[in-house]
C-alpha positions in Angstrom: -0.2 -0.1 -0.2 1.5 3.7 -1.0 2.1 6.0 1.7 -0.1 8.2 0.2 -3.2 5.6 0.4 -2.0 4.8 4.1 -2.0 8.8 4.9 -5.8 8.8 3.4 -7.3 5.7 5.5 -5.5 7.7 8.7 -6.8 11.1 7.7 -10.5 9.2 7.3 -10.4 7.7 10.8 -9.7 10.6 12.5 -12.2 11.9 10.7 -14.6 9.7 11.7 -13.6 9.6 15.5 -13.5 13.3 15.5 -17.1 13.1 14.8 -18.2 10.5 17.0 -17.0 12.8 19.8 -18.3 15.8 18.7 -21.8 13.5 18.3 -21.5 12.4 21.7 -21.0 15.8 23.0 -23.9 17.0 21.7 -25.9 13.9 23.1 -24.7 15.0 26.3 -25.7 18.5 26.2 -29.3 17.5 24.8 -29.7 15.2 27.7 -28.4 17.7 30.3 -30.9 20.4 28.3 -33.6 17.7 28.5 -32.7 16.8 31.9 -33.0 20.8 33.0 -36.1 21.1 31.2 -38.2 18.5 32.9 -36.4 19.5 36.6 -37.8 23.0 35.4 -41.1 21.6 34.4 -41.4 19.8 38.0 -40.1 22.6 40.0 -42.8 24.8 37.9 -45.5 22.6 38.6 -44.8 22.1 42.1 -44.9 25.8 42.4 -47.9 25.7 40.7 -49.5 23.4 42.8 -48.5 25.6 45.6 -49.9 28.7 44.5 -53.8 27.1 44.1 -53.4 25.5 47.2 -52.7 28.5 48.7 -55.7 30.0 47.5 -58.1 27.3 48.7 -56.4 28.0 51.9 -57.3 31.6 51.4 -60.6 30.9 50.3 -61.1 29.0 53.4 -60.9 31.9 55.4 -62.9 34.2 53.6 -65.6 31.6 53.7 -66.0 32.8 57.4 -67.6 36.3 56.8 -69.2 34.9 54.1 -71.1 32.4 56.2 -71.8 35.0 59.0 -73.5 37.2 56.2 -76.4 34.2 54.7 -79.0 36.7 56.1 -77.9 39.2 53.5 -76.9 36.7 51.0 -80.6 35.6 51.3 -82.1 39.3 50.4 -79.6 39.5 47.9 -80.7 36.0 46.3 -84.1 37.4 46.0 -83.0 40.0 44.1 -81.3 37.7 41.9 -77.7 38.6 43.1 -75.2 36.5 44.9 -71.7 37.5 46.3 -68.9 34.6 45.4 -66.0 33.7 47.1 -62.9 34.1 44.8 -58.9 34.1 44.5 -59.3 37.7 44.5 -61.9 38.1 47.3 -65.8 38.5 47.2 -67.6 39.5 43.6 -71.3 39.9 43.6 -72.3 37.8 40.4 -75.9 37.8 38.4 -78.6 35.2 39.1 -81.0 36.7 36.6 -82.3 34.6 33.9 -81.1 37.8 31.6 -77.5 37.1 32.5 -76.9 33.9 34.8 -73.4 34.2 36.5 -72.5 36.9 35.0 -71.3 40.5 35.9 -73.0 42.9 37.8 -72.6 47.0 37.3 -73.0 49.7 39.4 -76.1 51.9 38.7 -76.0 55.0 36.8 -72.2 55.0 35.9 -72.8 51.4 34.1 -69.0 50.5 35.5 -68.5 46.7 36.0 -68.3 45.8 40.0 -64.9 43.8 40.6 -64.1 41.9 43.6 -63.8 43.4 47.2 -61.2 42.2 49.6 -64.2 42.4 52.3 -67.4 41.0 52.6 -69.3 44.1 53.9 -67.7 46.1 50.8 -69.0 43.3 48.6 -72.9 43.3 50.1 -72.5 47.1 49.9 -71.9 47.0 46.2 -74.3 44.8 45.4 -77.2 46.7 47.3 -76.3 49.4 44.5 -76.0 47.0 41.4 -78.0 46.4 38.4 -77.3 43.2 36.0 -75.0 43.8 33.6 -76.9 42.6 30.8 -74.4 43.4 27.9 -71.6 41.4 30.0 -72.2 37.8 29.8 -70.4 35.0 31.0 -67.7 33.6 28.9 -69.1 31.5 26.3 -72.9 32.5 27.3 -73.4 28.3 28.4 -77.0 27.3 28.4 -76.1 25.3 32.1 -75.7 28.9 33.4 -79.1 29.3 33.6 -79.2 26.1 35.5 -76.2 27.0 37.8 -78.1 30.8 39.1 -81.1 28.1 39.8 -79.4 26.1 42.1 -77.3 29.0 43.9 -81.0 31.0 44.0 -82.8 28.1 45.7 -79.7 27.2 48.3 -79.1 30.9 49.6 -82.6 31.2 50.1 -83.0 27.7 51.7 -80.3 28.0 54.1 -77.5 26.7 51.6 -80.0 23.2 51.2 -80.2 21.8 47.9 -81.6 18.7 48.7 -85.3 19.4 48.1 -84.5 19.9 44.4 -82.7 16.5 43.9 -85.2 13.4 43.3 -84.2 9.7 43.8 -80.6 10.1 45.7 -82.1 9.0 49.0 -79.8 5.6 49.1 -76.8 8.2 48.7 -77.5 11.3 50.1 -79.8 12.7 53.2 -78.7 16.2 53.1 -77.1 18.3 50.0 -75.5 21.9 50.7 -74.2 24.5 48.6 -70.8 25.0 49.3 -69.4 27.3 46.4 -69.6 27.6 42.4 -66.6 28.3 39.7 -64.0 26.8 42.3 -60.6 26.9 40.5 -57.5 24.5 40.8 -55.0 25.7 38.1 -56.8 25.1 34.8 -59.0 22.9 36.5 -62.7 24.6 37.4 -65.7 22.9 39.3 -69.3 24.3 38.2 -70.7 23.8 41.9 -69.1 21.7 44.8 -71.3 20.8 47.4 -71.2 19.2 50.6 -73.1 16.1 50.7 -74.4 13.9 53.6 -75.7 10.6 54.9 -76.7 9.4 58.3 -74.4 12.3 59.8 -71.4 11.4 57.8 -70.5 14.3 55.3 -68.2 14.2 51.9 -67.6 16.7 49.2 -70.2 16.2 46.0 -68.5 17.7 42.6 -71.2 18.3 40.4 -70.8 18.9 36.8 -73.2 21.1 34.7 -73.2 20.6 30.7 -76.2 21.2 28.1 -74.5 18.9 26.1 -74.6 15.0 26.9 -70.7 14.5 26.4 -70.6 11.8 28.8 -66.5 10.8 28.5 -65.7 14.7 28.8 -67.6 15.3 32.1 -66.2 12.2 33.7 -62.8 13.3 33.1 -63.2 16.6 34.4 -65.1 15.6 37.7 -62.1 13.1 38.3 -59.8 16.0 37.6 -61.5 18.0 39.8 -61.8 16.0 42.7 -58.1 14.5 42.6 -57.2 18.0 42.7 -58.6 18.6 45.9 -58.1 15.9 47.2 -54.9 16.9 46.5 -55.5 20.1 48.5 -56.4 17.9 51.7 -57.0 19.5 54.9 -57.0 22.9 53.1 -59.9 21.8 51.2 -61.8 20.2 53.8 -61.6 23.4 55.9 -63.1 25.1 53.3 -65.7 23.0 53.1 -66.1 23.3 57.4 -65.9 27.2 57.5 -68.7 27.1 54.5 -71.1 25.1 55.9 -70.5 25.1 59.5 -70.6 21.1 59.5 -67.5 20.1 62.1 -64.5 19.2 60.1 -64.2 16.0 62.0 -67.4 14.8 60.0 -66.0 15.5 56.7 -64.3 13.1 54.8 -63.2 12.2 51.0 -63.9 9.0 51.9 -67.6 8.5 50.0 -67.4 11.7 47.9 -69.4 12.0 44.9 -69.2 13.0 41.4 -72.5 14.5 40.1 -73.5 15.1 36.2 -76.4 17.0 35.3 -77.5 17.4 31.8 -80.8 17.9 30.2 -83.0 15.0 29.6 -83.0 12.5 26.7 -84.5 13.7 23.8 -86.0 9.9 23.4 -87.1 9.9 27.6 -84.5 7.1 27.3 -80.9 6.9 29.3 -78.1 5.8 27.2 -76.0 2.3 28.0 -73.1 4.5 28.9 -75.3 6.1 31.5 -75.4 2.9 33.0 -71.9 2.1 32.3 -71.2 5.5 34.7 -73.3 4.9 37.6 -71.7 1.1 37.2 -68.7 3.2 38.1 -69.9 5.5 41.1 -70.7 8.2 38.9 -74.2 10.1 39.9 -76.1 11.0 36.5 -79.1 13.1 37.2 -81.6 15.2 34.5 -83.3 18.3 34.4 -85.7 20.4 32.3 -86.3 23.9 32.4 -84.6 26.3 34.6 -86.5 25.6 37.9 -83.3 24.1 39.4 -84.7 20.9 39.8 -82.7 17.2 38.9 -83.9 13.7 38.6 -81.5 11.0 39.4 -80.7 8.7 36.0 -79.7 5.1 36.3 -79.4 4.2 32.4 -81.4 1.7 30.9 
């Protein structure tokens, strides 16, 4: 073999090994970047979870003043107004069928009423409010009619929803309204109630929908339940402060997931509803905006 050919092969081998080293280095950089991204995401998720659990703890404290003013809340409900406990404080909300769960505005000026840091300030704003018919809830969902009807009834009946529920006597002998639109990160529960059975209490997560899309509703309810279970004692304290039921009697063990949607056009429930109820989901139907709902058991 000529000297020139040997030099060419040696040069090729050197170039090849050099490229391997370069690829290895690049792979190492990519792996370190990936690990850093995964760790950063984990830290971000952890911080995000801590933030919304902190929000649950804040709401739990706010509910003390909210519950102390149930008489004022009843008077507001008679006018189709409601004070919602949120992350930013207390916000007056419409229960009017013209703008269910929408904003309120100040009489005369038309300025939209936002959140107040105190319950007394929120009540004062609500007393001087009118329905902001131009400002509907996001997406103007039909189920807001049902949501508003449930809240109005609860506030005018010592927070009780039980007399609106038909067919639940084997699982619930009390149903107490707690709050609506409770958020945990990107998860939001339509209504949270406290169920009772023979002196034992448990959270009831309620999802209201005008479209009978069961698979999606099940995922939403499971996500809400799991998020609140992660909040643990903070969420149980919120339930106690909102309802006055002793925390020692409240447990996640019997938590219920309830879907409320319109009656079936055919008058018969789908097989999938039977599957859902067999999987320990409760399904109910409603008609109109009276707030009444009836348990569905499938075929």
